[in-house]
N, C-alpha and C positions, 0 to 999 in steps of 0.2 A: 504493500500500500504506500510505497514512496510516491511522492507527488502530492500527498495529502499534507494538511497542516496539523501539527501537533502542539498542544500546549505543554510546556514543561512545568510540572507541578512543584515549583519551589519558589521561595522568595529570596533565596540566597544568590546574590549577584555573581559571586565567583563561580558557582555551579552553572549558572546560566551561560556565562562566558565560555566555559569548557564545552557545554553542549553545543553552543553555536559554532565554536571553532571546528569541531569534528563533524557535525551533522550537515551544516549548511553547504560545504563544498560537495557533499554527496547528494545534493538536490533534495534534501529533506528540510522542509520549511518548519521552523519552530517559532512560537510566540510565547510571550511571558503572560503570567496570570493577569497583570494589569492591562495588557493589550486586549483582553477578551472578557473583561468584567469579572475576573476570578480573584481579585485581590483580597476579598473577605473570606475565601475558603481556607480553612486551617484545620485539617483533620487531626485527630488525636493519634499520635504514633505510639500505640501501646502494644505493638507486637514484640515478641521476644527474639525475633531474628531479623536480619537485614531484609530478607525477602518479604516477610509479613508486613513490615513498615512500608516498603516500596509499593506493595499491592494496595494497602490502605489508602495511600496518597493518590496513586494513579486512578484507581477505580472511583474514588470520590470526585476528583476533578472531572473525569470523563462523564460521570453521571450528572453532576450539577451543570456543567457547561455544554453537555450534549456534543462533545467532540473528542477525538482521540487525545489521550494524555500520556505523557512520559514522566516517570518519577524515579528518583534513585534514593536508596538509603545506603549509606556508606560509613565507614569508620575504620579505626585501627585496632588490631587485636595483638596484644603483647603476651608472648608465651610465658614469661616469668610472672605475669599477673593473672595466669589462668585464662587468658583470652580477653581480659578487660583492657580498655573500657568497652570495646565491642559496640553493641547497639546504643550504648550510652555515651559514645565519643563526643558528641556535640554538647552534652550537658554533664560531662564527667565531674567537673568541679562546682557546677552551679553558676559559673561565671562565663567569661568570654574565652577566645582562643588562647590568649596569654595565660589566663588562670588555669586553663586545662593543661597547657604545656608545663607550667610550674608544678601542678599537682602530679602529673605523670613523672616528672623528674624526681619529685619527693618520694613517690611510691617505688621508684627504682634505685633509690640511694643504696650504695653498697653492692649493687648487682654488676658483675664484670661485663665487659663488652660482648664476649662470646655468648653470654646468656641473655642478651637484650634483643633477641630475635623477635621480629614482629612482621605483620603483613597488613597492608591496606586492603580492604574488601569493599566492592561496590556491586550492589544488585540493582538493576534497572527493570522497572515494570512498564510495559506498554499496554494500556487499557483502552477499550472501546466503549461507546455508550451502550452497546448491546449487553455489556457485562463480561464479555470475553477479554482475556488478557494473557500475556506470556511474560516470562522473566528471562534475563541473561545475567551472568555474573563475571566479574573480572577481579583478579587479585594481583598484588605486587609485593614481593618479599623484600625485607630489608632489616635494619636494626635501629634501635633508638639510641641516639648519641648522648653525650653528656652536656652539650651546650648548643645554643642556637647558632645556626649558620645560614646565611642567605636572607634576601629581602623579598623574594617572590613567593607565590603560592599563598596558602591559607591553612587553617587548622593546624595539624601536627607537622606540616611540611618542613619547618626549620629544624626539627629533631629527627626526621626520618631519612636515614642514610640508605641509599640503594647500592647496587654492586659497584658503581664507579667510585665510591668513597665520597660522593657529594650528597647533599640533602636535596629534597624536592624544591626547597626554597632557593637553591643556588643555580637552578637551570631555567631556561625560558619556558613559557607556557606551551609552545609547540613541542619542545623536547619532552616536557612532562606528559603531554598527550600521547606521545609514542610509547611511553613506558608505564604510565600509571594504571591503577585499577580501573578508574573511570574511563580512561582512554580505551582500554581493552574491552570493557563492557559496552561502550558506545559503538565500537567497531563491530562487535558481535550483533548488537541491535541493528545497525545499518545493514548488515548482511542479511539478517532475518527479514527486515522490512523490504529489502530489494527483491526477495523471493516470495512475497506475500501478494496475492491478487486482491 
């Protein structure tokens, strides 16, 4: 169903930028909630998995706006913390991105680098007004560093070191798209949409 217009079910400007960078060159038109009267839609993300939360958001936007909707739920899973913060990544500390990063560093105090393995996970749901939906998932492995590095990105990017030894905050948006969990999930999504009549 490429060629259709999809609303991206998020009010997060950074996520919207990533969706646009990857999907628009593939001829998939996206609009923001505010462009189609959806700024007041705010579903309660009370699922206990990334997939559940992505489905909650996408199906609600598709139902209310009567148009196809895309939603992602994503976060970081740290092995030394039993997979936390996981689905609670955005509200881990109860504060903003800086507070979350500080809280993560505090919880990893004394943990050596080799045990600071982590992965970013992104599940994207594509939902239709009919109630039908499908999901795709992307993951990116790395480690949590000991200090902030880089000025780009958002969330835990200044602490997330991938295999080049750089953080996601030290690379360009385009480079991050090639490597990241959301980039991988969005490419899988684009592939599925291209083969859907």
